[in-house]
C-alpha positions as MATLAB code, in Angstrom:
seq = 'MNEYENVDVLIEHGCVITMDPSRRVIDDGAVAVKGDRIVAVGETAALARRYRAERVIDARRKAVLPGLIDAHAHAGHAMLKTIGGPDGDAWTAACEAIYTRASNEAFWETESHLAALERLKAGVTTGVSLLGGGDSIMRVDDPAYARRHCDAVVRTGTRSVVAVGPSRPPAPRAYTRHGAGGSETRDITFDHMFDVCKDIVDACHCDADGRIRIALALPVYAPEHDPAVARYERDYRREAARYATLARERDLSFTQDGHRAGTLDFAHRELGLLSAKSFMSHAIDLTEADIAACVETGASIVHNPSAIMSIIGRCPVPELIDTGVTVAIGSDGAAPDRGYDMFRHMWQCMHYHRRHFRDPDVLPHGKVLEMVTIDAARALSLDHELGSLEAGKQADIILVDLFKPHLMPLNMPVYRVTCFANAGDVCMTMVGGKILMEDYRVLSVDEGAVLERVSEVAEQTFERAGLRHLLDAPPTLWSRSHY';
ca = [
     -25.526   69.049  -62.528;
     -24.852   66.630  -59.678;
     -22.723   63.557  -60.239;
     -24.054   60.774  -58.061;
     -22.301   57.738  -56.680;
     -24.369   54.588  -57.053;
     -25.173   52.552  -53.933;
     -27.497   49.645  -53.273;
     -29.476   50.968  -50.313;
     -30.003   54.398  -48.808;
     -31.751   54.479  -45.441;
     -32.889   58.076  -44.981;
     -34.793   60.387  -42.609;
     -34.158   58.178  -39.572;
     -32.821   58.991  -36.139;
     -29.377   57.458  -36.629;
     -27.706   56.350  -33.383;
     -24.262   55.674  -34.777;
     -22.281   54.318  -31.798;
     -19.240   55.737  -33.623;
     -16.293   57.164  -31.636;
     -18.123   60.511  -31.298;
     -21.382   58.721  -30.402;
     -23.240   60.892  -32.909;
     -27.033   60.861  -32.850;
     -28.283   62.344  -36.139;
     -31.925   63.432  -35.960;
     -32.547   63.393  -39.719;
     -29.871   60.922  -40.632;
     -29.052   58.512  -43.407;
     -26.883   55.456  -44.027;
     -25.645   54.469  -47.492;
     -24.872   50.804  -48.187;
     -23.055   49.225  -51.111;
     -22.609   45.485  -51.211;
     -22.035   44.287  -47.664;
     -20.515   47.558  -46.413;
     -21.578   50.917  -45.086;
     -20.142   53.614  -47.350;
     -21.422   56.746  -45.589;
     -23.308   57.938  -42.514;
     -24.561   61.489  -42.148;
     -27.430   63.880  -42.546;
     -30.085   62.886  -45.056;
     -29.766   66.079  -47.113;
     -26.015   65.571  -47.548;
     -26.208   61.898  -48.500;
     -29.171   62.443  -50.837;
     -27.093   64.937  -52.804;
     -24.228   62.496  -53.106;
     -25.742   59.044  -53.618;
     -28.260   57.471  -55.974;
     -29.626   54.225  -54.537;
     -31.243   51.250  -56.161;
     -33.394   50.993  -53.040;
     -34.415   53.865  -50.730;
     -35.846   53.069  -47.292;
     -37.808   55.778  -45.505;
     -36.909   55.566  -41.800;
     -39.057   58.431  -40.557;
     -40.048   58.000  -36.895;
     -37.608   55.118  -36.589;
     -34.268   54.688  -34.847;
     -31.452   53.411  -37.045;
     -28.952   51.365  -35.048;
     -26.101   48.927  -35.563;
     -27.260   45.344  -35.163;
     -27.330   44.259  -31.532;
     -24.838   41.693  -30.241;
     -25.632   38.973  -27.700;
     -22.267   38.035  -26.218;
     -23.247   34.855  -24.349;
     -25.901   32.192  -24.964;
     -26.260   28.454  -25.489;
     -27.076   26.371  -28.537;
     -29.619   23.725  -27.621;
     -31.380   25.742  -24.940;
     -34.013   27.408  -27.155;
     -35.798   24.066  -27.578;
     -35.735   23.341  -23.840;
     -36.581   26.700  -22.296;
     -40.160   25.788  -21.349;
     -39.429   22.539  -19.499;
     -38.714   21.888  -15.854;
     -40.455   24.843  -14.261;
     -38.598   26.260  -11.241;
     -36.370   23.242  -10.617;
     -32.997   24.391  -11.907;
     -31.339   21.091  -11.057;
     -33.953   19.175  -13.054;
     -33.520   21.513  -16.007;
     -29.725   21.166  -15.939;
     -30.038   17.386  -15.756;
     -32.467   17.453  -18.685;
     -29.968   19.476  -20.735;
     -27.255   16.917  -20.003;
     -29.486   13.971  -20.913;
     -30.698   15.531  -24.142;
     -27.354   16.900  -25.289;
     -25.489   13.633  -24.760;
     -28.116   10.948  -25.326;
     -31.423   12.158  -26.786;
     -30.568   14.763  -29.427;
     -29.974   14.022  -33.086;
     -28.754   16.200  -35.941;
     -32.296   17.408  -36.630;
     -32.499   18.716  -33.054;
     -29.363   20.862  -33.387;
     -30.363   22.215  -36.785;
     -33.938   23.007  -35.761;
     -32.913   24.596  -32.473;
     -30.388   26.747  -34.306;
     -33.063   27.878  -36.758;
     -35.347   28.785  -33.857;
     -32.702   30.758  -31.966;
     -31.469   32.549  -35.090;
     -35.043   33.448  -36.021;
     -35.786   34.867  -32.569;
     -32.569   36.880  -32.649;
     -33.231   38.125  -36.170;
     -36.682   39.417  -35.202;
     -35.206   41.048  -32.083;
     -32.524   42.917  -34.020;
     -29.709   40.688  -32.744;
     -27.509   40.316  -35.793;
     -24.578   38.630  -34.019;
     -24.846   36.085  -31.239;
     -22.485   33.874  -29.302;
     -23.704   30.291  -28.865;
     -21.861   27.709  -26.812;
     -22.585   24.331  -28.416;
     -24.380   23.018  -25.354;
     -24.641   23.915  -21.693;
     -26.334   22.431  -18.677;
     -23.169   23.021  -16.646;
     -20.651   22.579  -19.462;
     -22.018   19.606  -21.357;
     -21.038   20.170  -24.980;
     -22.104   18.251  -28.097;
     -18.600   17.471  -29.324;
     -18.627   13.748  -29.994;
     -19.006   14.409  -33.736;
     -18.541   17.587  -35.832;
     -21.888   16.964  -37.574;
     -23.859   18.715  -34.820;
     -21.871   21.937  -35.083;
     -22.142   21.779  -38.865;
     -25.935   21.498  -38.708;
     -26.073   24.382  -36.223;
     -23.954   26.588  -38.467;
     -25.893   25.680  -41.602;
     -29.146   26.861  -40.018;
     -27.591   30.195  -39.021;
     -26.217   30.634  -42.534;
     -29.650   30.043  -44.066;
     -31.277   32.472  -41.634;
     -28.689   35.078  -42.576;
     -27.409   36.241  -39.190;
     -23.936   35.938  -37.640;
     -22.867   33.454  -34.990;
     -19.796   32.915  -32.849;
     -20.027   29.213  -32.039;
     -17.984   28.218  -28.993;
     -16.814   24.608  -28.786;
     -14.730   22.739  -26.274;
     -14.763   19.675  -24.021;
     -17.522   18.740  -21.659;
     -16.642   19.001  -17.995;
     -14.737   16.106  -16.427;
     -14.925   13.209  -15.959;
     -14.326   11.541  -19.289;
     -14.854    9.203  -21.048;
     -18.467   10.374  -21.247;
     -21.227    8.407  -22.962;
     -22.787    9.990  -26.057;
     -25.539    8.451  -28.180;
     -25.806    9.051  -31.902;
     -29.205    8.544  -33.568;
     -29.303    7.802  -37.271;
     -31.392    6.117  -39.921;
     -29.775    2.806  -39.039;
     -30.537    3.045  -35.337;
     -28.775    4.366  -32.260;
     -25.206    3.842  -31.087;
     -23.728    4.828  -27.717;
     -19.979    5.441  -27.447;
     -17.621    6.506  -24.683;
     -16.001    9.761  -25.796;
     -12.590   10.695  -24.414;
     -11.046   14.155  -24.035;
      -8.704   13.335  -26.913;
     -11.679   12.602  -29.158;
     -13.426   15.827  -28.098;
     -10.296   17.814  -28.930;
     -10.050   16.237  -32.381;
     -13.719   17.038  -33.029;
     -13.207   20.657  -31.969;
     -10.255   20.962  -34.361;
     -12.408   19.499  -37.140;
     -15.124   22.075  -36.381;
     -12.596   24.901  -36.575;
     -11.299   23.593  -39.905;
     -14.775   23.136  -41.389;
     -16.685   26.136  -40.051;
     -14.444   29.015  -38.966;
     -15.030   32.053  -41.213;
     -17.694   30.190  -43.183;
     -20.338   32.157  -45.124;
     -18.039   35.108  -45.810;
     -17.118   35.337  -42.140;
     -20.644   35.201  -40.721;
     -19.703   32.028  -38.839;
     -16.773   32.166  -36.463;
     -15.589   29.497  -34.071;
     -14.365   30.271  -30.567;
     -12.949   27.815  -28.056;
     -14.467   27.170  -24.642;
     -13.530   25.340  -21.459;
     -15.413   24.587  -18.249;
     -14.352   26.781  -15.322;
     -12.183   25.159  -12.670;
     -13.630   26.304   -9.331;
     -12.824   23.877   -6.478;
     -13.416   26.580   -3.868;
     -17.041   26.713   -5.001;
     -17.441   23.035   -5.940;
     -14.937   20.908   -3.955;
     -15.826   17.790   -5.963;
     -13.987   19.066   -9.037;
     -10.634   19.153   -7.228;
     -10.097   15.463   -8.052;
     -10.052   16.450  -11.747;
      -7.479   19.227  -11.502;
      -5.089   17.336  -13.745;
      -7.767   17.072  -16.453;
      -8.554   20.792  -16.230;
      -4.889   21.738  -16.504;
      -4.213   19.396  -19.435;
      -7.238   20.580  -21.439;
      -6.491   24.232  -20.663;
      -2.979   23.851  -22.039;
      -3.958   22.330  -25.355;
      -7.027   24.473  -26.031;
      -5.081   27.643  -25.183;
      -2.376   26.527  -27.606;
      -4.954   25.849  -30.326;
      -6.524   29.269  -29.761;
      -3.152   30.977  -30.192;
      -2.209   28.915  -33.246;
      -5.488   29.626  -35.029;
      -6.000   33.152  -33.639;
      -9.351   32.166  -32.120;
     -11.304   33.892  -29.396;
     -11.682   32.058  -26.104;
     -14.515   31.979  -23.584;
     -15.592   30.338  -20.345;
     -19.028   30.122  -18.785;
     -19.454   30.609  -15.050;
     -16.584   32.570  -13.513;
     -16.896   33.654   -9.900;
     -14.712   34.794   -7.010;
     -11.094   33.738   -7.520;
     -11.518   31.747  -10.725;
     -10.391   34.451  -13.158;
      -7.190   35.006  -11.203;
      -6.544   31.245  -11.230;
      -7.361   30.978  -14.952;
      -4.793   33.705  -15.605;
      -1.969   32.774  -13.218;
      -2.202   28.975  -13.355;
      -3.833   28.173  -16.699;
      -2.808   31.063  -18.954;
      -6.313   31.467  -20.394;
      -6.776   35.237  -20.229;
      -5.799   37.494  -23.120;
      -7.215   40.275  -25.267;
      -9.021   37.507  -27.225;
     -10.794   36.189  -24.107;
     -14.368   37.010  -23.128;
     -15.341   35.475  -19.806;
     -18.957   35.105  -18.735;
     -20.923   35.750  -15.532;
     -17.922   36.768  -13.379;
     -19.818   37.187  -10.114;
     -18.388   38.316   -6.771;
     -14.964   39.009   -8.266;
     -11.918   39.622   -6.105;
      -9.457   42.453   -6.616;
      -7.053   39.901   -8.098;
      -9.699   38.790  -10.604;
     -10.244   42.344  -11.795;
      -6.493   42.975  -11.910;
      -6.087   39.896  -14.142;
      -8.563   41.353  -16.632;
      -6.830   44.737  -16.591;
      -3.420   43.139  -17.084;
      -4.418   40.878  -19.961;
      -7.108   42.922  -21.718;
      -9.669   40.148  -21.215;
     -13.322   41.166  -21.476;
     -16.257   40.252  -19.256;
     -19.742   39.251  -20.384;
     -22.416   40.199  -17.862;
     -25.669   38.235  -17.924;
     -27.964   40.355  -15.736;
     -31.034   38.150  -16.224;
     -29.265   34.871  -15.418;
     -29.577   32.779  -12.275;
     -25.890   33.370  -11.508;
     -26.724   37.077  -11.239;
     -29.218   36.145   -8.536;
     -26.762   34.138   -6.445;
     -23.957   36.673   -6.914;
     -23.171   40.012   -8.563;
     -20.947   40.901  -11.476;
     -19.265   44.208  -10.497;
     -19.981   45.899  -13.821;
     -19.495   49.570  -12.855;
     -16.293   48.742  -11.016;
     -14.951   46.807  -14.029;
     -15.826   49.636  -16.407;
     -14.112   52.160  -14.142;
     -10.874   50.148  -14.322;
     -11.021   50.073  -18.125;
     -12.263   46.500  -18.593;
     -14.582   45.985  -21.568;
     -17.949   44.640  -20.415;
     -20.604   43.278  -22.784;
     -24.124   42.070  -22.054;
     -25.256   38.534  -22.801;
     -28.693   36.974  -22.640;
     -27.451   33.619  -21.288;
     -30.429   32.445  -23.298;
     -32.451   30.678  -23.779;
     -33.556   29.446  -20.362;
     -36.790   28.870  -18.425;
     -37.012   32.576  -17.561;
     -35.401   34.444  -20.475;
     -34.912   34.706  -24.206;
     -32.853   36.765  -26.645;
     -34.491   40.188  -26.222;
     -31.445   42.392  -25.632;
     -33.668   45.412  -24.882;
     -34.918   43.515  -21.845;
     -31.384   42.664  -20.774;
     -30.246   46.301  -21.102;
     -33.104   47.401  -18.852;
     -32.384   44.595  -16.392;
     -28.703   45.557  -16.304;
     -29.412   49.183  -15.414;
     -31.872   48.407  -12.657;
     -29.843   45.529  -11.248;
     -26.828   47.703  -10.487;
     -28.782   50.810   -9.539;
     -30.588   48.780   -6.893;
     -27.282   47.411   -5.607;
     -25.801   50.889   -5.161;
     -29.163   52.506   -4.360;
     -28.153   55.083   -6.936;
     -30.193   55.865  -10.097;
     -27.138   57.495  -11.723;
     -25.299   54.181  -12.115;
     -24.901   52.905  -15.712;
     -26.128   55.687  -18.014;
     -28.434   54.677  -20.838;
     -25.765   55.248  -23.475;
     -23.350   52.951  -21.652;
     -25.705   49.977  -21.672;
     -26.374   50.559  -25.363;
     -22.603   50.423  -25.902;
     -22.598   47.103  -24.030;
     -24.789   45.461  -26.703;
     -23.131   47.156  -29.679;
     -19.575   48.502  -29.852;
     -18.389   47.127  -26.483;
     -19.795   43.704  -27.308;
     -18.051   43.810  -30.684;
     -14.800   44.714  -28.904;
     -15.239   41.824  -26.458;
     -15.536   39.443  -29.413;
     -12.550   41.051  -31.191;
     -14.902   42.153  -33.996;
     -15.044   45.903  -33.388;
     -13.124   46.574  -36.612;
     -16.136   45.116  -38.489;
     -19.207   45.423  -36.274;
     -20.809   47.357  -33.437;
     -21.258   50.827  -34.955;
     -22.541   52.598  -38.040;
     -19.333   53.782  -39.710;
     -18.084   53.858  -43.273;
     -16.169   50.684  -44.072;
     -17.897   48.484  -41.507;
     -20.264   45.639  -42.260;
     -23.798   46.819  -43.015;
     -25.483   45.217  -40.008;
     -28.338   47.652  -39.404;
     -31.689   47.542  -37.612;
     -34.661   49.884  -37.546;
     -36.697   50.334  -34.362;
     -40.205   51.722  -34.846;
     -40.496   54.639  -32.405;
     -44.018   55.663  -33.423;
     -45.834   53.583  -30.828;
     -47.653   54.585  -27.611;
     -45.010   53.086  -25.314;
     -42.249   54.895  -27.225;
     -43.739   58.372  -27.393;
     -43.192   61.297  -27.410;
     -40.688   61.711  -30.223;
     -37.700   62.900  -28.197;
     -34.701   61.489  -26.269;
     -34.164   58.539  -28.645;
     -31.398   56.794  -26.674;
     -33.575   56.737  -23.561;
     -36.530   55.374  -25.495;
     -34.481   52.609  -27.088;
     -32.884   51.474  -23.820;
     -35.800   51.889  -21.408;
     -39.007   51.474  -23.380;
     -38.334   49.512  -26.564;
     -38.564   45.737  -26.814;
     -37.779   43.069  -29.370;
     -41.196   43.478  -30.972;
     -40.378   47.066  -31.973;
     -37.646   46.002  -34.416;
     -39.194   46.361  -37.869;
     -36.178   45.849  -40.146;
     -33.000   43.809  -39.822;
     -30.124   43.911  -42.301;
     -26.972   41.779  -42.106;
     -24.063   42.374  -44.444;
     -26.193   44.602  -46.648;
     -28.922   41.988  -47.074;
     -32.387   42.776  -45.728;
     -33.509   39.734  -43.712;
     -36.656   41.266  -42.197;
     -38.709   44.217  -43.429;
     -41.936   45.634  -42.026;
     -41.725   42.917  -39.367;
     -41.838   40.150  -42.019;
     -38.943   37.701  -42.176;
     -37.654   37.334  -45.728;
     -34.741   34.917  -45.373;
     -36.626   31.828  -44.146;
     -40.211   30.612  -43.913;
     -40.996   31.545  -40.319;
     -44.120   29.388  -40.088;
     -42.331   26.338  -41.413;
     -39.516   26.788  -38.879;
     -41.976   26.993  -35.997;
     -43.920   23.931  -37.163;
     -40.666   21.987  -37.374;
     -39.700   23.112  -33.859;
     -42.876   21.623  -32.376;
     -42.348   18.347  -34.220;
     -38.688   17.918  -33.257;
     -39.268   19.012  -29.644;
     -41.952   16.365  -29.172;
     -39.674   13.691  -30.626;
     -36.793   14.779  -28.392;
     -38.792   14.810  -25.151;
     -40.202   11.376  -25.999;
     -36.752    9.970  -26.780;
     -35.344   11.407  -23.539;
     -38.224   10.159  -21.376;
     -38.682   13.676  -19.984;
     -42.287   14.487  -20.830;
     -43.037   14.795  -17.106;
     -40.990   18.024  -17.099;
     -43.791   19.609  -19.141;
     -46.179   19.313  -16.189;
     -46.873   22.468  -14.196;
     -45.479   22.184  -10.642;
     -48.082   21.862   -7.869;
     -46.733   25.024   -6.197;
     -47.276   27.239   -9.267;
     -50.237   29.138   -7.794;
     -51.140   30.980   -4.582;
     -47.763   30.770   -2.793;
     -44.842   33.140   -2.215;
     -42.223   30.450   -3.025;
     -42.056   27.385   -5.229;
];
């Protein structure tokens, strides 16, 4: 007579793509989950003999994968992605106006709910979100905005790495707070921003059993690409010194948005910002010294293949990988031309670099899948907990329905997931052993209520900002080759 071990969930008869060190793909595979942890991964027959589950999930004709990881995106942007049309300068200016003057706490909470919901439905169980954007404009005049962002992620049930840091110089910078008693505009100094960031770390880091983590961020100092910033070199150096110290003292990850030729080398040699806890985004047109700085320090790179920076320059992903640098993929979402569908960004990544080299053998399908799972977890210093289906790791698991016309026939599962699947094929999402979506239905929050709230808050925000004109279609939308 068999003696069974009791578990909470047994996912069986799926095609399990483990992303473990052996990169096992188990055709008739199973994953056993107890509490928030994976306790076993293997063939269905073997696990069925060993475990008795309170809940059994039949994953026939489905791929079983670790939750996907989006290693670079922006809080705030999901509410603004439809405005501004092709005018990138207008969109960036709108972000700055809304993030500093026209957004209230309801905006940051509602936007966070929207982004977390989109990620959840797309199988993205962990996402990085810089608390702002629009060329390094962060909402760090008060810790309340970060708290509201984190609370929405916690209620949705996913994981978030929230990156906070100062807005770009100059400062003081005017921020407006909207409350029940009216609106108040204050000049916010770098010292105040730093104190707010420390408060956010104290209040939010490792919240919700570790599902919320805080990273630190700084704008990139790049006078060779933007000569106007040279007058603020002293500010950049001072802020780099104290945020790097805070990161070391609190053992926090560190990120920057917008590296390009020469700036990584400078950030390493002059500012001391690169380490094994650093993940640096975009990184286009890198020099040999930039790549050497990553190799020397163990810093990771986040490639955003769908971003505008990847149009104006190229991140040398294959070259970085060949030198041993960890490279993850980020959505850089949301934005006027992209969202959080990491299947799309995998596909874009492969074709982007194959076209550059005119070589279809560049970036094998398995490699790009690593870049949104185990490599992304390593870039965020979370690979001991996330990124693969292994006993002892967090039970962040997704099912991808492979029994669809665009995903047939039933063979070559890694190719089908990376080339043909999309966010709409994710039918189940589990985070920390809790099923958040099943049979395409979100269980953790009321999806309809979130979407209704988004429309309401967006309208209020555009009205407050005086930016409703950015909702008009540009006159050059139709019948031309260029905007």
